[in-house]
Structure formats: structure tokens, C-alpha cells
C-alpha positions in Angstrom: 0.0 0.0 0.0 1.4 3.4 -1.0 1.6 6.1 1.5 2.2 8.8 -1.1 0.4 12.1 -0.3 -1.8 13.0 -3.3 -4.0 16.0 -3.7 -6.3 17.3 -6.4 -7.2 15.7 -9.7 -5.0 12.9 -11.0 -5.6 11.8 -14.6 -4.8 8.3 -16.1 -4.0 6.9 -12.7 -3.4 3.1 -12.7 -6.5 1.4 -11.2 -4.4 -0.9 -8.9 -2.5 2.1 -7.5 -5.7 4.0 -6.9 -7.3 1.2 -5.0 -4.1 0.6 -3.0 -4.0 4.2 -1.8 -4.9 4.5 1.9 -7.2 7.6 1.6 -10.8 6.9 2.5 -13.0 5.9 -0.4 -16.8 6.1 -0.7 -16.8 2.3 -0.4 -15.0 2.5 2.9 -17.3 5.3 4.0 -20.4 3.2 3.4 -18.8 0.3 5.3 -18.1 2.7 8.2 -21.8 3.6 8.3 -22.7 0.0 8.6 -20.1 -0.8 11.3 -16.7 0.7 12.1 -15.6 -2.7 13.3 -16.2 -4.2 9.8 -14.3 -1.3 8.2 -11.3 -1.9 10.5 -11.4 -5.6 9.9 -11.5 -5.2 6.1 -8.5 -2.8 6.2 -6.3 -5.5 7.5 -8.1 -8.4 5.7 -8.8 -7.0 2.1 -11.2 -9.1 0.1 -10.0 -11.1 -2.8 -11.8 -10.6 -6.1 -15.0 -12.6 -6.6 -17.5 -13.7 -9.2 -20.2 -11.3 -7.8 -18.3 -8.3 -9.2 -16.6 -9.7 -12.3 -19.6 -9.1 -14.7 -19.9 -5.5 -13.6 -16.1 -4.9 -13.9 -16.2 -6.4 -17.4 -19.1 -4.2 -18.4 -17.2 -1.1 -17.2 -14.2 -2.1 -19.3 -16.3 -2.6 -22.4 -18.3 0.7 -22.1 -15.4 2.9 -20.9 -12.8 1.4 -23.2 -10.3 1.3 -20.3 -9.7 -0.8 -17.2 -9.0 -4.4 -16.5 -9.0 -6.6 -19.6 -11.5 -9.5 -19.9 -10.6 -13.2 -20.2 -12.9 -16.2 -20.6 -12.8 -19.2 -18.3 -11.2 -22.0 -20.3 -13.2 -25.2 -20.9 -11.4 -27.1 -18.1 -12.9 -24.6 -15.6 -16.5 -25.0 -16.9 -19.1 -27.5 -16.0 -20.9 -29.6 -18.6 -23.7 -27.1 -18.7 -21.2 -24.2 -19.4 -21.3 -22.7 -15.9 -18.1 -21.7 -14.0 -16.9 -24.5 -11.8 -16.6 -24.0 -8.0 -13.7 -26.3 -7.6 -10.5 -25.1 -5.9 -8.5 -25.2 -9.1 -10.9 -22.9 -10.8 -10.9 -20.4 -7.9 -7.1 -20.4 -7.9 -7.0 -19.8 -11.6 -9.4 -16.9 -11.3 -7.3 -15.4 -8.5 -4.2 -15.6 -10.6 -5.8 -13.9 -13.6 -7.2 -11.1 -11.4 -3.8 -10.6 -9.9 -2.5 -10.2 -13.5 -5.0 -7.4 -14.0 -7.7 -9.4 -15.9 -11.4 -10.0 -15.2 -12.5 -13.6 -15.7 -16.0 -14.2 -17.0 -17.7 -17.2 -18.6 -18.1 -17.4 -22.4 -21.8 -16.8 -22.0 -21.1 -13.7 -19.9 -18.8 -12.3 -22.6 -21.8 -12.2 -24.9 -23.8 -10.6 -22.1 -21.1 -7.9 -21.5 -21.1 -7.1 -25.3 -24.9 -6.8 -25.3 -24.9 -4.6 -22.1 -22.3 -2.3 -23.7 -24.3 -2.1 -26.9 -27.4 -1.3 -25.0 -25.7 1.5 -23.0 -24.3 3.1 -26.1 -27.6 2.8 -27.9 -29.3 4.9 -25.2 -29.3 8.5 -26.4 -28.5 10.1 -23.1 -25.9 7.5 -22.0 -24.1 7.6 -25.3 -23.7 11.4 -25.2 -22.3 11.2 -21.6 -19.7 8.6 -22.5 -18.7 10.2 -25.8 -18.6 13.8 -24.6 -15.2 15.5 -24.1 -13.7 14.8 -20.7 -11.9 12.0 -18.8 -12.6 8.4 -18.1 -11.8 7.0 -14.6 -10.8 10.3 -13.2 -9.1 10.0 -9.8 -9.5 12.8 -7.2 -7.7 13.2 -3.8 -8.6 15.7 -1.1 -8.6 16.4 2.6 -12.1 17.0 4.0 -12.8 17.6 7.7 -9.3 16.4 8.4 -9.8 13.1 6.6 -7.8 12.1 3.5 -10.4 11.0 0.9 -10.3 9.7 -2.6 -12.8 9.3 -5.4 -12.8 7.8 -8.9 -15.4 8.8 -11.5 -16.2 6.5 -14.3 -16.6 9.5 -16.6 -16.1 13.2 -16.1 -17.8 15.5 -18.7 -15.8 18.7 -18.8 -16.9 22.1 -19.9 -18.7 25.1 -18.3 -21.2 22.8 -16.6 -19.2 19.7 -15.7 -21.0 16.4 -15.1 -19.9 13.4 -13.1 -21.1 10.0 -14.3 -21.1 6.6 -12.7 -21.9 3.3 -14.5 -23.9 0.8 -12.5 -25.0 -2.8 -13.4 -28.0 -4.3 -11.7 -30.0 -7.5 -11.4 -33.0 -5.4 -10.4 -34.5 -2.6 -12.5 -32.7 0.4 -14.1 -35.8 2.7 -14.0 -35.9 5.6 -11.5 -38.2 3.8 -9.0 -36.1 0.6 -8.9 -32.8 2.5 -8.9 -34.0 4.7 -6.1 -34.6 1.7 -3.9 -31.3 0.2 -4.7 -29.5 3.6 -4.2 -30.9 3.8 -0.7 -30.0 0.2 0.1 -26.4 0.3 -1.3 -25.6 3.9 -0.3 -25.2 5.4 -3.8 -26.4 8.8 -2.4 -23.3 8.6 -0.1 -21.1 7.9 -3.1 -22.5 10.9 -5.0 -21.8 13.2 -2.0 -18.3 11.8 -1.6 -17.5 12.4 -5.2 -19.0 15.9 -5.3 -17.2 17.0 -2.2 -13.8 15.6 -3.3 -14.1 17.4 -6.6 -15.3 20.6 -4.9 -12.2 20.5 -2.7 -10.1 20.2 -5.9 -11.9 23.3 -7.3 -14.5 21.7 -9.5 -18.2 22.1 -8.8 -20.4 19.5 -10.6 -23.6 20.7 -12.3 -25.0 17.2 -12.2 -24.1 13.7 -11.1 -25.7 11.0 -13.1 -26.0 7.2 -12.8 -26.1 5.2 -16.0 -27.7 1.9 -15.0 -27.8 -1.2 -17.1 -29.6 -4.4 -16.2 -27.7 -7.7 -16.3 -30.5 -9.7 -17.8 -31.9 -9.5 -21.4 -33.0 -7.2 -22.9 -30.4 -5.3 -20.9 -32.5 -2.2 -20.4 -30.8 1.1 -19.5 -31.8 4.0 -17.3 -30.0 7.3 -16.7 -30.9 8.5 -13.2 -30.3 11.6 -11.1 -30.8 11.5 -7.4 -33.2 14.2 -6.1 -32.3 16.9 -3.6 -33.6 14.9 -0.7 -31.3 12.0 -1.6 -28.4 14.5 -2.0 -29.0 16.0 1.4 -29.1 12.5 2.9 -25.8 11.7 1.2 -24.1 14.8 2.6 -25.2 14.0 6.1 -24.1 10.4 5.8 -20.7 11.3 4.3 -20.0 13.7 7.2 -20.9 11.0 9.7 -18.6 8.5 8.0 -15.7 11.0 8.2 -16.5 11.6 11.9 -16.4 7.9 12.6 -13.1 7.6 10.7 -11.5 10.4 12.7 -12.7 8.9 15.9 -11.4 5.4 15.1 -8.0 6.8 14.0 -7.7 8.9 17.1 -8.8 6.4 19.7 -8.1 3.0 18.0 -11.7 2.0 18.9 -13.8 0.8 16.0 -17.2 -0.2 17.6 -19.4 -3.0 16.3 -23.1 -3.4 17.3 -24.6 -2.7 20.6 -23.7 -4.7 23.7 -27.3 -4.4 24.9 -30.4 -6.4 24.0 -32.0 -4.5 21.1 -35.6 -4.5 20.1 -36.1 -5.4 16.4 -39.2 -3.9 14.7 -40.5 -4.6 11.2 -39.8 -2.1 8.4 -42.7 0.1 7.5 -43.5 -1.8 4.3 -43.7 -5.1 6.2 -46.1 -3.7 8.8 -48.3 -2.2 6.0 -48.3 -5.5 4.1 -49.3 -7.4 7.3 -52.1 -4.9 7.9 -53.4 -5.4 4.4 -53.2 -9.2 4.6 -54.4 -9.8 8.1 -56.1 -6.7 9.3 -55.1 -4.1 11.9 -55.7 -6.4 14.9 -52.7 -8.6 15.3 -52.4 -10.8 18.4 -49.2 -10.9 20.3 
């Protein structure tokens, strides 16, 4: 892990060097919001690459034209039905090619990645964003609230009204309603705030931050979504809390987990409403 002090916008930074830098990323911030203890554990036990992220990484490479190359699993690592084997030898092979800077996907997934990229570039708004003048995978480093932070935009559209763009793949839906639910669940509003604030510290104020979302299943539908002002305010507050938790942990060496007390678990609002619809308002205890 490099300890080099970086500040401002860094163009054409190697992906591996970026991810190895110790400054706090939006992924780390979101993990801090779940549990500082989990964040601290992951710092010393970094996750190896896994199949869950490979298809998304491959789609990024295809659409952006940069990033980790893509390689198909050879026949000896496929089952009779064409699926990727779960045997130890296959897992070891995948780890080796990831270490070499490649993203392993099945032959069927290569076709899916091509179709996803075609779908993205066939969308009129998405195509304009990815073909507009600017930078791809733009890295930004800053100090915010005494915390060294980093961000990496999939696309940065330059000009008088600069736009930040993030490409997402989903197994859910790419429309605004579906993406709104996924954004709340996965903390994409925190990511947007993180990127906006890092760029602002580097002297760039975004006019918009847009998420280009493509579904992982045919017909690979695409949505271009912008989080509303409520989401944006939620993201700012959450990002500030993540930085506070980071400072506290670094200063005290204490990274708390969950409560030591007995906690009362309540159903989410949607579950309570569904129960009322199905069984009526009088529920026996």
C-alpha cells in the first residue's frame, strides 16, 4: 500500500495504484456507516476478487474502453452445462488472472457484456455522456474535515457545466423507482456526496451527477438517473458522519461494532403495512 500524499485531480492513474492508496473511499465510508468494526477488519483483511463483481467490472471495461482486460474461463474450468466450476483449481485460476489485471468471465457472460455495452451506447443520453469531451476513470484526492479522501469517477464530462457519471449494473431494474430503492439500500447517495465533495475540494463544482444503470439480464434495459435533492442532502449528512467515525477510530483506536445491549427489532414500514393489508389491523401478540 502506497503512503504517497496525493491532492487534487489525477488523470490516467493506474487502477491498482488508486485502490491501494490509503485515503478513505466512498466504499470505505459506506462500510463505516454499517459498522466501524467491519471497516477496521477489512482494512487488514482485504477481500479477494469474486464472481459477484466480475460481470460489472467487465461491463465497465467494455463501455469505458479502459480498465482491466477481460478473459474467458477455459473449458477445463467450466461444468458440462457451461457454468463456471466452483472447484478449488478454478478459484485459484481466477485469483491468478485477477492478480494479473484481468477480469475472468464465462463465455456466456462475454456475450452478455457485449450486449450490455451495446445497450448502454444505444441509449441516447448515455451515449452522449460517455462520448462527450472529458476524462474516463478520473481520480480525485482531497482532505475534507481532516480526513484524506479519494474518489474515482467512471466519466467526467468537462466544460462550463461539468457532469460526473457513474456506470452501474443491476440485477434489479434500471428505472428511476427501482434504482431509487437500490440507491438507498447500497448507499449510492453517499457515493455521490463523496465524489461531489472531493471534486469541490479540488476546485470543481459539478452541475450534475448522473448514474447510468444497465440491467444484467436481457434485454439489458438502460436508465439514466439523477438523485433528487432529498437524496443529495441525505448523502451529505451520511458522508459527514462517515468521516466523523473515521476520525474517531483513527484517534482512539476504537472501532465499535453493534450494541452490547439487547436490542428490540421492529418490522420495516413496508412489512407492517403489508401485514395490515393481509391480516387486518388487529394482530395478536
